[in-house]
C-alpha positions in Angstrom: -15.3 -12.6 -0.6 -12.1 -10.8 -0.8 -10.0 -11.5 2.5 -6.5 -10.7 4.0 -5.0 -13.3 6.4 -2.9 -11.7 9.1 -1.2 -12.5 12.4 0.2 -10.9 15.4 2.8 -13.2 17.0 1.2 -16.4 15.2 -2.3 -15.7 16.3 -4.0 -15.5 12.7 -7.3 -14.3 11.7 -8.9 -14.0 8.4 -9.8 -10.3 7.9 -12.9 -9.0 5.9 -12.8 -5.2 5.1 -16.9 -4.6 5.3 -16.0 -1.1 3.9 -16.1 -3.1 0.8 -17.6 -6.2 1.3 -20.9 -7.2 2.8 -22.1 -9.7 4.9 -25.4 -10.4 6.7 -25.5 -10.5 10.7 -26.8 -14.2 10.6 -24.1 -15.4 8.1 -21.0 -14.3 10.3 -20.5 -17.3 12.9 -20.7 -19.8 9.9 -18.4 -17.9 7.7 -16.1 -17.7 10.6 -16.3 -21.4 11.2 -15.6 -22.3 7.3 -12.7 -19.9 6.9 -11.0 -20.9 10.0 -11.0 -24.7 9.2 -7.4 -25.8 8.1 -8.7 -28.8 6.0 -11.6 -27.4 4.1 -11.3 -23.5 4.6 -8.4 -21.1 4.8 -7.2 -21.9 8.4 -6.9 -19.4 11.2 -7.9 -18.8 14.9 -11.0 -17.3 13.6 -12.4 -14.0 11.7 -12.2 -10.5 12.1 -14.5 -8.0 10.7 -13.5 -4.4 10.1 -16.3 -1.9 9.3 -17.7 1.7 10.0 -18.2 2.9 13.5 -20.6 5.6 14.6 -18.3 7.0 17.2 -14.7 5.5 16.6 -12.7 5.4 13.6 -13.4 1.6 12.7 -15.3 -1.1 14.2 -13.8 -4.6 14.8 -15.8 -7.8 15.3 -13.9 -10.9 16.4 -15.2 -14.5 15.8 -13.4 -17.4 17.1 -12.7 -20.7 15.2 -16.0 -22.3 16.6 -18.0 -19.3 15.5 -18.7 -17.6 18.9 -18.2 -14.1 19.3 -15.5 -12.4 21.2 -15.4 -9.1 23.1 -11.8 -8.3 22.2 -8.4 -9.3 20.8 -5.3 -7.5 21.4 -3.5 -9.4 18.5 -6.6 -8.5 16.2 -6.7 -4.8 17.2 -2.9 -4.5 15.9 -3.5 -6.2 12.9 -6.8 -4.3 12.2 -5.5 -0.9 12.5 -2.6 -1.7 10.2 -4.9 -3.1 7.4 -7.2 0.2 7.9 -4.1 2.3 7.6 -2.5 0.4 4.8 -5.8 0.6 3.1 -6.2 4.0 3.3 -9.7 3.7 5.4 -7.9 5.9 8.1 -5.2 8.1 7.2 -3.8 9.1 10.9 -1.2 7.1 12.7 -3.3 7.3 15.7 -6.8 5.8 15.9 -9.7 4.4 17.7 -11.3 1.2 17.6 -14.8 0.0 18.7 -15.1 -3.4 20.2 -17.7 -5.4 21.8 -15.4 -5.0 25.2 -15.2 -1.4 24.7 -13.2 1.2 22.6 -9.5 1.3 22.6 -6.9 3.7 21.2 -3.9 2.5 18.9 -0.7 4.2 17.9 1.0 3.0 14.9 4.8 2.8 14.2 5.3 2.7 10.4 8.4 1.8 8.4 10.2 3.9 5.7 7.7 2.4 3.0 4.9 3.5 5.2 4.0 -0.1 6.1 2.8 -0.5 9.8 5.4 -2.8 11.7 4.4 -2.4 15.3 1.8 -1.0 17.2 1.1 0.1 20.7 -2.5 -0.2 21.9 -4.1 1.6 25.0 -5.9 -1.4 26.3 -7.5 0.6 28.9 -8.0 -0.2 32.6 -8.5 -3.9 33.6 -11.9 -4.9 35.3 -11.3 -6.9 38.5 -14.5 -7.2 40.2 -16.3 -10.7 39.7 -19.6 -8.9 38.3 -17.4 -7.4 35.7 -15.4 -10.7 34.4 -18.3 -12.1 34.9 -17.4 -14.7 37.4 -20.4 -16.0 39.5 -18.6 -17.6 42.6 -18.3 -15.2 45.5 -19.4 -11.7 46.3 -20.0 -9.7 42.9 -18.0 -6.7 44.0 -14.9 -9.0 45.1 -12.0 -9.4 43.4 -10.1 -12.8 42.6 -6.5 -13.0 43.5 -4.9 -16.4 43.9 -8.1 -17.6 44.9 -8.0 -21.4 45.3 -10.0 -23.5 43.1 -10.5 -27.3 42.7 -9.7 -28.8 39.5 -9.5 -32.5 38.8 -8.6 -33.3 42.6 -5.9 -30.6 42.6 -6.1 -27.1 44.3 -5.0 -24.1 41.8 -4.6 -20.6 42.9 -6.9 -18.5 40.3 -6.4 -14.6 39.6 -9.0 -13.3 37.4 -9.0 -10.3 35.2 -11.0 -8.9 32.5 -9.3 -6.7 29.6 -12.9 -6.7 27.9 -13.0 -10.3 27.9 -12.4 -12.8 30.8 -9.1 -14.3 31.7 -8.1 -16.6 34.4 -4.5 -16.5 35.1 -2.5 -19.4 36.9 1.4 -19.1 37.9 3.6 -22.1 37.3 7.2 -22.9 38.2 7.9 -24.2 35.0 5.8 -23.2 31.9 6.8 -26.4 30.3 4.5 -28.4 32.8 1.7 -26.0 32.5 -1.7 -28.2 32.1 -2.6 -26.1 29.3 -4.8 -28.6 27.4 -6.3 -30.4 30.5 -7.1 -27.5 32.9 -7.5 -25.0 30.0 -10.1 -26.9 28.0 -12.1 -27.7 31.5 -12.1 -24.3 32.9 -12.8 -22.5 29.7 -16.6 -23.3 29.9 -16.9 -23.9 33.5 -20.2 -22.6 34.9 -18.6 -20.3 36.9 -17.6 -18.4 33.6 -21.2 -17.7 32.2 -19.4 -16.0 29.0 -16.7 -18.6 29.2 -13.0 -17.7 29.8 -9.5 -17.3 28.5 -7.2 -19.5 30.3 -3.5 -18.6 30.9 -0.6 -20.1 32.6 2.4 -18.1 33.4 6.0 -18.6 34.6 8.1 -15.5 36.2 11.6 -15.5 34.7 11.8 -12.1 36.5 9.9 -8.9 37.6 9.9 -7.8 34.3 10.0 -10.9 32.0 7.4 -13.8 32.0 6.6 -17.1 29.9 3.2 -17.4 29.1 0.9 -20.1 27.4 -2.9 -19.6 26.8 -6.0 -21.8 26.2 -8.1 -19.4 24.1 -11.9 -19.2 24.8 -13.3 -20.5 21.5 -10.0 -21.4 19.8 -8.2 -23.5 22.2 -4.2 -23.5 22.0 -3.0 -20.6 20.1 0.4 -19.0 19.3 -0.5 -15.6 21.2 -3.0 -13.8 22.8 -2.9 -10.2 23.3 -5.5 -9.5 25.9 -4.3 -12.6 27.8 -0.7 -11.2 28.0 -2.2 -8.0 29.5 -4.2 -9.8 31.9 -1.2 -11.8 33.0 0.9 -8.6 33.7 -2.0 -7.4 35.7 -2.2 -10.7 37.7 1.6 -10.6 38.2 1.1 -6.8 39.9 -1.8 -7.8 42.0 0.3 -10.8 43.3 3.4 -8.8 44.1 5.4 -10.8 41.4 5.8 -7.6 39.3 5.7 -3.8 39.7 2.9 -1.2 38.3 4.5 1.1 36.1 7.4 -1.3 34.9 7.2 -2.9 31.4 7.1 -6.7 31.1 8.3 -8.5 28.2 5.9 -11.4 27.9 7.3 -14.6 25.7 4.4 -16.2 24.0 4.9 -19.1 21.4 4.7 -16.9 18.6 7.0 -14.1 20.0 7.2 -11.3 22.4 4.9 -8.7 23.4 5.7 -5.6 25.9 3.0 -4.7 28.5 2.8 -1.9 31.1 0.2 -1.4 33.7 1.0 2.4 34.3 0.5 4.3 37.5 -2.8 5.8 36.3 -4.1 2.3 35.8 -4.1 1.9 32.0 -2.6 -1.3 30.5 -0.4 -0.4 27.2 0.7 -3.3 24.8 3.4 -2.9 22.0 3.7 -5.7 19.5 4.2 -6.6 15.7 1.3 -6.9 13.1 2.2 -8.8 10.0 0.2 -9.5 6.6 0.3 -13.2 5.4 -1.5 -13.2 2.3 -4.6 -11.9 0.4 -7.2 -13.8 -1.6 -10.6 -14.7 -2.7 -12.8 -17.1 -0.7 -15.5 -18.8 -2.7 -18.6 -18.6 -0.1 -21.1 -21.5 -0.7 
């Protein structure tokens, strides 16, 4: 199986081009687990498949390191469109991507050698109702904005946002003290999240700058999470810490993303996409 390993701010996946390769549906979770293993596989946060779409330019499917399938991946979208453009699958610098979480539009910024360096992604409108995340505690039509929850004897204030996948955001005074491993791992599969959740911790540096850490659903701590960065900015606006229409620089472990929740309700994400290597993986 030919593969390309790519990363967006250190959030790395093994990309398989289904325009050229073939993989059966029931194989996908197992292959994702195998290639993601850093000891016996290639090593990554999971596997992303790029293939034909009936309605959009390409279809992207995201499998986490544990083999579970995610609905969306912001860093993955940027890398997927870079691969599609540089492989000649799509020839235009504006393309649409089908994901399980909905379709998104990407605008490519190319270098003089026609390689893609940065991508701006129209992430669509955030979904805030509990039934849309989904989140089972409380009234289905209500929103979750700094809602108190009990975790290990302490009260935390949770803001929940869906960017095509579920996120729970918590604001911290100091990001270095954020309980990423403890609270993150506990809440990821909590019963109030029937589809599990990505757990984010945010420190506000200013109204237009934040520090960010994440426990990703199905993968644990990762260097970056594009949809999570978008959810964090939305949560900052909802709680009065940031302003709609103003760009926010999000500092992740792997680097920076620029996110804007515009006045029309659309969330825009801009960031880099990089190719690490290509190779052939021998499937057993």
